C-alpha positions as CSV (number, residue, x, y, z in Angstrom):
1,M,133.8,81.2,126.2
2,A,133.2,84.3,123.8
3,D,134.8,82.6,120.9
4,D,132.8,79.3,121.6
5,Q,129.3,81.5,121.7
6,R,130.1,83.3,118.9
7,G,130.7,80.2,117.0
8,S,127.8,78.5,118.0
9,H,125.6,81.0,115.8
10,G,127.4,79.5,112.7
11,T,127.9,81.2,109.3
12,E,125.1,80.9,107.0
13,A,126.6,77.7,104.9
14,D,126.3,76.2,108.5
15,I,122.8,77.4,109.4
16,A,121.6,76.2,106.0
17,A,123.5,73.0,106.7
18,A,122.1,72.2,110.0
19,R,118.3,72.8,108.8
20,R,118.6,70.7,106.2
21,R,119.4,67.8,108.7
22,W,116.9,68.8,110.9
23,E,114.4,68.6,108.0
24,E,115.8,65.2,107.2
25,E,116.1,63.3,110.1
26,V,113.9,65.2,112.4
27,F,111.1,67.1,111.2
28,E,110.4,64.5,108.1
29,P,109.9,61.2,110.0
30,A,107.7,63.5,112.6
31,R,105.5,64.7,109.8
32,Q,105.1,61.0,108.8
33,R,104.3,59.9,112.1
34,A,101.9,62.5,112.8
35,P,100.9,64.0,109.5
36,E,100.0,68.0,109.8
37,R,96.8,69.4,109.9
38,R,96.8,70.6,106.4
39,A,98.2,70.1,102.9
40,S,99.4,73.6,103.1
41,F,99.3,76.7,105.4
42,R,98.2,80.4,104.6
43,T,97.9,83.9,106.1
44,L,94.3,85.2,106.0
45,S,95.5,86.7,102.4
46,G,96.7,83.8,101.2
47,I,100.3,83.9,101.5
48,V,102.2,80.2,102.3
49,V,103.4,80.3,105.9
50,E,106.3,77.7,105.8
51,P,106.9,75.3,108.9
52,L,109.9,77.1,109.9
53,Y,111.8,80.3,109.5
54,D,115.7,81.1,110.3
55,P,118.2,83.5,109.6
56,S,118.2,82.9,106.1
57,T,114.7,84.3,105.4
58,Q,116.0,87.7,106.0
59,H,117.1,89.8,102.9
60,G,119.0,93.0,103.1
61,P,121.0,95.0,105.8
62,Y,119.7,95.6,109.0
63,L,120.1,99.3,109.0
64,E,118.6,99.8,105.1
65,R,115.1,97.4,106.3
66,L,114.8,97.9,109.8
67,G,116.6,100.4,111.4
68,F,115.8,101.9,114.8
69,P,112.3,103.6,116.1
70,G,112.1,107.4,114.8
71,Q,114.3,107.0,112.6
72,Y,114.1,105.9,108.6
73,P,112.9,103.6,107.1
74,F,110.3,103.4,110.2
75,T,109.9,100.2,110.1
76,R,110.4,99.6,114.1
77,G,108.3,102.5,114.7
78,V,107.4,106.1,114.2
79,Q,108.4,107.7,117.6
80,P,111.5,106.9,119.2
81,T,110.2,105.4,122.4
82,M,106.8,104.3,121.4
83,Y,104.4,103.4,124.1
84,R,107.2,103.5,126.5
85,G,106.6,107.7,126.4
86,R,102.9,107.7,125.6
87,L,100.4,105.0,124.7
88,W,98.0,104.9,121.9
89,T,95.1,107.1,121.3
90,M,92.0,105.3,122.6
91,R,89.7,106.3,119.9
92,Q,86.0,104.6,120.0
93,Y,83.7,105.3,117.2
94,A,80.4,106.4,118.5
95,G,77.6,108.7,117.2
96,Y,73.8,107.6,117.2
97,A,70.5,109.5,117.1
98,T,70.4,113.2,118.0
99,A,73.9,115.0,118.6
100,E,72.2,115.2,122.5
101,E,72.1,111.7,122.6
102,S,76.0,110.9,120.7
103,N,76.9,114.0,123.2
104,R,75.6,111.6,126.1
105,R,77.8,108.6,124.9
106,F,80.9,110.9,124.1
107,R,81.1,112.1,127.5
108,Y,80.0,108.6,129.2
109,L,83.3,107.2,127.0
110,L,85.5,110.1,128.1
111,S,84.6,109.5,131.5
112,Q,85.3,105.9,131.4
113,G,89.1,106.7,130.0
114,Q,88.9,107.1,126.5
115,T,91.4,109.6,125.4
116,G,90.2,111.2,122.0
117,L,86.5,111.1,120.5
118,S,85.5,109.7,116.8
119,V,82.4,110.7,115.1
120,A,80.1,108.1,113.2
121,F,77.7,110.2,110.8
122,D,74.3,108.6,109.4
123,L,74.1,108.1,106.1
124,P,72.1,111.4,105.1
125,T,75.0,113.4,106.7
126,Q,77.5,111.5,104.7
127,M,75.6,111.9,101.5
128,G,74.9,115.3,101.8
129,Y,71.2,115.2,102.7
130,D,69.0,117.1,105.2
131,P,66.7,114.9,107.3
132,D,63.7,116.2,105.5
133,H,65.1,115.1,101.9
134,P,63.2,111.8,100.4
135,L,66.0,110.0,100.1
136,A,66.8,110.2,104.0
137,E,63.7,108.6,105.3
138,G,64.3,105.4,107.1
139,E,68.2,106.6,107.6
140,V,68.3,109.4,110.0
141,G,70.6,108.4,113.0
142,K,70.5,104.7,112.1
143,V,74.5,104.3,111.7
144,G,75.5,107.7,113.6
145,V,74.9,111.0,114.2
146,S,72.4,113.0,112.1
147,I,74.0,116.6,111.7
148,S,72.5,119.3,109.7
149,S,73.4,122.7,111.1
150,L,76.3,124.4,113.2
151,E,73.3,124.1,115.7
152,D,73.5,120.9,115.8
153,M,77.1,120.4,115.9
154,E,77.2,122.9,119.2
155,R,74.9,120.3,120.9
156,L,77.1,117.5,119.7
157,F,80.2,119.1,121.5
158,D,78.3,120.7,124.3
159,G,80.4,120.7,127.3
160,I,83.4,119.3,125.4
161,P,86.6,121.3,125.5
162,L,87.8,121.2,121.8
163,D,90.9,122.8,122.4
164,R,91.8,119.8,124.7
165,V,90.3,116.9,123.0
166,S,91.4,115.6,119.7
167,T,88.4,114.8,117.7
168,S,88.2,112.4,114.4
169,M,85.4,112.8,112.1
170,T,84.5,110.0,109.7
171,I,83.4,111.7,106.9
172,N,84.0,111.8,103.2
173,A,82.0,113.3,100.5
174,T,80.7,115.9,103.1
175,A,84.1,116.5,104.8
176,P,84.6,119.9,103.7
177,I,81.3,121.0,105.7
178,L,81.8,118.9,108.5
179,L,85.2,120.8,108.8
180,A,83.6,124.1,108.3
181,M,81.3,123.3,111.0
182,Y,84.0,122.5,113.5
183,V,85.9,125.3,112.5
184,A,82.9,127.7,112.9
185,L,82.1,126.4,116.3
186,A,85.7,126.9,117.6
187,R,85.3,130.6,116.4
188,R,81.9,131.1,118.3
189,R,83.5,129.5,121.0
190,G,86.8,131.7,120.9
191,I,89.0,129.1,120.8
192,P,91.8,129.8,118.5
193,L,92.0,127.4,115.5
194,D,95.8,126.3,116.2
195,R,94.3,124.6,119.3
196,L,92.5,122.0,117.4
197,A,93.5,118.7,117.2
198,G,91.9,115.7,114.9
199,T,91.3,114.1,111.9
200,V,88.8,114.2,109.0
201,Q,88.6,111.3,107.0
202,N,87.9,113.1,103.8
203,D,89.3,110.1,101.5
204,I,86.9,110.0,98.7
205,L,88.8,107.3,96.3
206,K,88.2,104.7,98.7
207,E,84.2,105.7,98.5
208,Y,84.3,105.2,94.4
209,I,86.2,101.8,95.7
210,A,84.6,100.2,98.5
211,R,81.8,102.5,100.4
212,G,79.8,104.5,97.6
213,T,79.3,107.1,99.6
214,Y,80.4,109.6,97.2
215,I,78.3,112.8,95.7
216,Y,80.5,114.3,92.8
217,P,82.2,113.0,90.0
218,P,85.9,112.3,91.1
219,G,87.8,114.9,89.5
220,P,85.5,117.8,91.7
221,S,85.7,115.7,94.7
222,L,89.6,115.4,94.3
223,R,89.4,119.6,94.0
224,L,87.3,119.5,97.6
225,V,90.0,117.2,99.1
226,T,93.0,119.2,98.2
227,D,90.8,122.5,99.4
228,T,90.9,120.9,102.1
229,I,94.7,120.2,102.8
230,A,95.6,123.6,101.6
231,Y,93.0,125.2,104.1
232,A,94.3,122.9,106.9
233,V,98.0,123.8,106.2
234,E,97.5,127.7,106.6
235,H,95.0,127.3,109.3
236,L,94.9,124.0,111.1
237,P,98.5,123.2,112.1
238,R,97.4,120.7,114.8
239,W,94.6,118.8,112.4
240,N,94.6,115.8,110.0
241,P,93.2,117.1,107.1
242,I,92.7,113.7,105.3
243,S,93.1,110.1,106.9
244,I,93.7,107.8,103.6
245,S,91.8,104.7,104.5
246,G,92.6,101.1,103.8
247,Y,89.9,99.8,106.4
248,H,87.0,100.0,104.0
249,I,89.3,98.6,101.3
250,R,89.9,95.5,103.7
251,E,86.4,95.6,104.7
252,A,85.2,94.8,101.2
253,G,87.4,91.8,100.6
254,A,91.0,92.7,99.9
255,T,94.1,91.1,101.2
256,A,96.7,92.6,103.1
257,V,99.0,93.4,100.6
258,Q,95.8,94.9,98.6
259,E,94.9,97.3,101.8
260,V,98.4,98.7,101.4
261,A,98.4,98.9,98.0
262,F,95.5,100.0,97.4
263,T,95.7,102.6,100.0
264,F,99.2,104.0,98.7
265,A,97.8,104.7,95.3
266,N,94.9,106.7,96.6
267,A,97.7,108.6,98.7
268,I,99.7,109.3,96.2
269,A,96.9,110.8,94.2
270,Y,96.3,112.9,96.8
271,I,99.8,114.3,97.1
272,Q,99.7,114.5,93.2
273,C,97.1,116.9,93.5
274,A,98.5,118.7,96.3
275,V,101.7,119.5,94.5
276,E,100.4,120.4,91.6
277,R,98.5,122.9,93.8
278,G,101.7,124.6,94.7
279,L,101.6,123.0,98.3
280,D,105.2,122.0,99.9
281,V,105.4,118.3,100.6
282,E,107.5,119.1,103.9
283,R,104.6,121.4,105.0
284,F,101.2,119.2,104.5
285,A,102.7,115.6,104.4
286,P,103.3,115.6,108.4
287,R,99.7,116.1,108.6
288,L,99.0,113.0,106.5
289,S,97.5,110.1,108.6
290,F,96.0,106.5,107.9
291,F,93.5,104.6,108.4
292,F,93.9,100.4,108.7
293,N,92.2,97.5,109.2
294,A,93.2,95.1,112.4
295,H,92.3,91.7,111.0
296,L,92.7,88.3,112.3
297,D,95.8,86.6,111.4
298,L,98.0,88.4,114.2
299,F,101.3,88.0,113.0
300,E,100.3,88.7,109.1
301,E,98.8,92.1,110.4
302,V,101.7,93.2,112.4
303,A,103.9,92.6,109.6
304,K,101.3,94.7,107.1
305,F,101.8,97.6,109.8
306,R,105.9,97.3,109.7
307,A,105.9,96.9,106.1
308,A,103.5,99.8,105.5
309,R,106.0,102.2,107.1
310,R,109.0,101.1,105.2
311,L,107.1,101.7,102.1
312,W,105.7,104.7,102.6
313,A,108.8,106.2,103.7
314,W,110.8,105.2,100.6
315,I,107.7,106.7,98.4
316,M,107.9,109.6,100.4
317,R,111.5,110.1,99.7
318,E,112.1,108.8,96.7
319,R,109.1,109.8,94.4
320,F,108.1,113.0,96.5
321,G,111.4,114.0,97.6
322,A,110.4,114.4,101.4
323,R,113.6,115.1,103.3
324,S,112.4,115.9,106.8
325,P,111.6,112.5,109.2
326,R,108.0,113.8,109.8
327,A,107.1,114.0,106.1
328,Q,108.4,110.7,105.5
329,M,106.8,108.5,108.4
330,L,103.5,107.1,108.6
331,R,101.1,107.8,111.2
332,F,97.7,105.6,111.4
333,H,94.6,105.1,113.5
334,A,93.6,101.0,113.2
335,Q,90.0,99.6,113.8
336,T,89.5,95.9,114.4
337,A,87.5,94.0,111.6
338,G,84.2,94.7,111.4
339,C,84.0,92.3,108.6
340,S,85.2,89.5,111.0
341,L,82.3,89.9,113.7
342,T,79.7,87.2,113.8
343,A,76.0,87.3,114.7
344,Q,76.1,83.9,115.5
345,Q,77.7,83.2,119.4
346,P,78.6,87.4,119.5
347,E,80.2,86.6,122.6
348,N,83.0,85.3,120.7
349,N,83.5,88.5,119.0
350,I,85.4,89.9,122.3
351,V,88.1,87.2,121.7
352,R,88.7,88.6,118.0
353,T,88.5,92.1,119.0
354,T,91.1,91.3,121.3
355,I,93.7,89.6,119.2
356,E,93.0,91.9,116.5
357,A,93.8,95.1,119.0
358,L,96.8,93.0,119.9
359,A,98.1,93.0,116.6
360,A,97.1,96.9,116.5
361,V,99.5,97.3,119.0
362,L,101.9,94.9,118.5
363,G,102.2,96.9,115.0
364,G,102.7,100.0,116.4
365,C,99.4,102.0,115.8
366,Q,98.9,105.9,117.1
367,S,95.2,105.3,117.9
368,L,92.6,102.4,117.8
369,H,89.2,102.1,118.3
370,T,88.0,98.6,119.5
371,N,84.5,97.0,118.0
372,A,82.0,95.7,120.4
373,L,80.7,92.4,120.4
374,D,77.4,93.3,119.2
375,E,78.4,95.1,116.3
376,A,77.3,92.5,113.8
377,L,73.9,93.1,115.2
378,A,73.4,96.5,115.8
379,L,75.0,100.1,117.2
380,P,77.0,99.1,120.2
381,T,75.2,99.5,123.9
382,E,76.7,101.4,126.5
383,Q,78.1,98.3,128.4
384,T,79.4,96.8,124.9
385,A,81.2,99.8,124.2
386,R,82.6,99.8,127.6
387,I,84.2,96.1,127.5
388,A,85.7,96.9,124.1
389,L,87.2,99.9,125.6
390,R,88.6,98.1,128.6
391,T,89.9,95.5,126.2
392,Q,92.4,98.5,125.1
393,Q,93.1,99.2,128.5
394,I,93.8,95.7,129.7
395,I,96.2,95.4,126.8
396,A,97.8,99.0,127.5
397,F,98.3,98.1,131.3
398,E,98.1,94.6,132.3
399,S,99.7,93.1,129.1
400,G,103.0,94.0,128.9
401,V,103.3,94.7,125.0
402,A,103.5,98.0,125.5
403,N,106.9,97.9,127.5
404,T,109.1,97.6,124.8
405,I,109.3,99.1,121.1
406,D,108.5,96.5,118.3
407,P,108.3,93.9,120.2
408,L,107.9,91.0,117.4
409,G,111.0,93.0,115.4
410,G,113.8,90.3,114.6
411,S,111.0,87.4,114.8
412,Y,112.2,85.5,111.3
413,F,108.3,84.7,110.8
414,V,107.4,88.5,111.2
415,E,110.5,89.7,109.3
416,S,109.6,87.2,106.5
417,L,105.7,88.6,106.2
418,T,107.0,91.6,106.3
419,D,109.2,92.0,103.4
420,R,106.6,89.6,101.3
421,I,103.6,91.9,101.9
422,E,106.1,95.0,100.9
423,A,107.7,93.1,98.1
424,E,103.8,92.4,96.9
425,A,102.3,95.9,97.6
426,R,105.2,97.3,95.4
427,R,104.0,95.2,92.6
428,Y,100.5,96.4,92.6
429,L,101.4,100.2,92.7
430,D,103.9,99.7,89.6
431,E,101.1,98.0,87.6
432,I,98.8,101.1,88.8
433,D,101.6,103.3,87.8
434,R,101.5,101.8,84.4
435,M,97.8,102.1,84.3
436,G,98.2,105.9,84.6
437,G,97.4,105.9,88.4
438,A,94.6,105.2,91.0
439,L,91.8,107.8,89.5
440,R,92.2,105.3,86.2
441,A,92.4,102.1,87.7
442,I,89.5,102.9,89.6
443,E,87.7,104.4,86.7
444,T,88.5,101.3,84.6
445,G,87.7,99.0,87.5
446,Y,90.6,97.5,87.9
447,I,91.1,97.8,91.8
448,Q,87.4,97.0,92.4
449,R,87.7,93.8,90.2
450,E,90.8,92.6,92.3
451,I,89.0,93.5,95.5
452,A,86.4,91.2,94.3
453,E,88.1,88.3,93.0
454,S,89.6,88.5,96.6
455,A,86.4,88.6,98.3
456,Y,85.2,85.4,96.0
457,R,87.9,83.3,96.7
458,Y,87.7,83.8,100.7
459,Q,83.9,83.2,100.5
460,Q,84.8,80.1,98.8
461,Q,86.8,79.3,101.5
462,V,84.0,79.7,104.4
463,E,81.9,77.8,102.6
464,S,84.0,74.8,101.5
465,G,84.9,74.8,105.7
466,E,88.8,75.4,104.4
467,T,88.8,78.8,106.4
468,V,87.0,78.0,109.8
469,I,85.0,80.6,112.1
470,V,84.2,79.7,114.9
471,G,80.3,79.3,116.0
472,V,79.8,79.8,111.7
473,N,80.9,76.7,110.0
474,R,82.4,74.8,112.4
475,F,81.4,74.7,116.6
476,T,77.9,75.7,115.8
477,D,74.9,76.3,118.2
478,D,71.6,76.5,117.2
479,A,70.5,79.2,119.9
480,A,69.3,82.9,119.5
481,P,71.7,85.1,120.4
482,R,71.1,86.4,123.9
483,I,72.2,89.8,124.2
484,E,70.3,93.0,124.4
485,I,70.8,95.3,121.3
486,L,70.6,98.9,121.2
487,K,67.2,100.2,119.1
488,V,67.4,103.8,117.9
489,D,64.0,105.3,118.8
490,P,61.6,106.3,115.6
491,A,60.7,108.9,117.0
492,V,64.2,110.8,116.4
493,A,63.6,111.0,112.5
494,A,60.4,113.7,113.7
495,A,62.6,115.4,116.4
496,R,65.2,116.0,113.6
497,L,62.4,117.4,111.5
498,E,61.3,120.0,114.2
499,H,64.5,120.9,114.7
500,L,65.1,121.8,110.9
501,R,62.3,123.5,110.4
502,A,62.5,125.8,113.3
503,L,66.1,126.5,112.3
504,R,64.7,127.5,108.7
505,R,62.3,129.5,110.6
506,R,64.2,131.9,112.3
507,R,67.4,131.9,110.7
508,D,68.1,135.5,108.0
509,R,66.6,133.8,104.7
510,G,68.9,136.8,102.9
511,A,71.7,135.9,104.7
512,V,71.1,132.6,103.5
513,R,70.9,133.2,100.0
514,A,73.7,135.5,99.6
515,A,76.3,133.2,101.4
516,L,74.4,130.3,99.2
517,A,75.3,132.6,96.0
518,E,78.8,133.3,97.0
519,L,79.5,129.6,97.4
520,E,78.1,128.9,93.9
521,A,80.4,131.5,92.5
522,A,83.2,130.6,94.3
523,A,82.8,126.8,92.8
524,R,82.8,128.1,89.5
525,T,86.1,129.1,89.7
526,G,89.4,127.8,91.0
527,E,88.9,129.5,94.6
528,N,89.6,127.7,97.5
529,L,86.2,126.5,98.8
530,L,86.4,126.3,102.5
531,E,86.1,129.5,103.5
532,P,82.9,130.0,101.9
533,I,81.5,126.8,103.0
534,I,82.4,128.4,106.5
535,V,80.6,131.4,105.9
536,C,77.5,129.5,105.1
537,V,77.6,127.3,108.0
538,E,78.0,130.7,110.1
539,H,74.8,131.7,108.3
540,D,73.1,128.9,109.3
541,C,72.7,127.2,105.8
542,T,72.5,123.6,106.2
543,L,74.3,120.4,105.1
544,G,72.0,119.7,102.8
545,E,71.9,123.2,101.2
546,I,75.4,123.6,101.0
547,A,75.7,119.9,99.1
548,D,73.1,121.2,96.6
549,C,74.8,124.4,95.5
550,L,77.8,122.5,94.9
551,R,75.7,119.4,93.3
552,G,74.7,122.1,90.8
553,V,78.1,123.3,90.1
554,L,80.2,120.2,90.5
555,G,77.6,117.9,88.9
556,E,76.7,114.1,90.7
557,H,78.6,111.2,90.2
558,R,76.9,107.9,88.6
559,E,78.8,104.5,89.0
560,R,78.8,102.9,85.3
561,A,77.4,99.4,84.9
562,G,80.1,96.6,85.3
563,I,82.5,98.2,87.4
């Protein structure tokens, strides 16, 4: 019996011959009788999908390409037990209007089973402007919470135990300032810094590529990123000082391959800066984290995450000489794709988000945010935020997908896609290396053009109907959406201005001037700027004042026309 069973699997030649017979005798006649729906099938990113995958599509030895969870090359997961030991962190992104209102939303989400906080900041905070700056007008509290001072940070985290809840802050150009406020708040509460857990995004290169919330030129910005990493290595052992983001690159129109490649190109640039500063890869690499987009093409996304883990492990080992498993492993947060949400028939977005969240879980994420159904229209309401959180909880506790490690590992289709995405991402990285690295590729506009071309191709497919978006270019309905949306009270801006004026009236102006002068002096040297910024924060300097002080020394970036 055993011999018969072994023989039934066949050699590679047997399988290839059997496949040819199947194609000629079974598949082709069936296709002639009932033609396929399309001339060709492709993933969302344009990778051709074959009718069938079998062992002949698998490449390389099992241990070299797949291995086991928790071991190099980490294709099958970074933890030996994955979700059998602990579920991913359910970290819903939240923040709007004032610190008090955002605090109420944080408390609500935690009471509903959320296991980590993720803070959204408004545009003035991201760009280094206080609420009374002319460029902040009309934007205060609109797409996130408005934070200008240590007092604001106190109100934002009122009643929330910083030593027991991990906090992610989506902030980049002003990341050192917001991290300084968080550290100063912990000091004020008497919480040891080694108890603080969380992440600050701090990925400035993708701002030049995809988002635009930069302040300083790339060189000085990289200095601030490296300062933050160096400070965290010494003082915040449980903190991730950077979350290198492919999410926004994908939202700008990149393919799955481009998301991996351009994210890793930026990551390589950050690591090189840290190494040149004298930091030890084995010490800081375990605290690097990543942020990826979980898009709609389920199998492509699962393959993308698996390919990313394998490629990153190789980069860290072969390029940077990392030898410890913790320095080689890729840990990532995922967020469902905002760009996939539609204002038309917004209830459909629940289904889209569920598929995307499932892709992130099947792909082995460490934490996850699920978008709300109304986010193509406005910030989520309490109700839609709860539905988004419940989506994760149903996947975790009812679907069964968290019961085994890497459930789709061994799928001929998924393994083939994994190989393909890794190979194409490597080609991009080789090209960027030939150009001189990520910074040069950004300065010449290469990465931006590649993304723009991909976005244009996708839009053409949508407009032609080749790519179907339910409720938008097919199965449409002229009825207007009937859902309540969150509206930020216009009085928020006035309240924020009054808070700011009151702070400035009662603070020690001499101490403010002295702290800013110390920061300016430090910025003119090679000194790490985190401690001087913390001193400024503790003396009630505002975010705008600190950012302006640095603008005076580091300059401001202006994007060149044509890039």
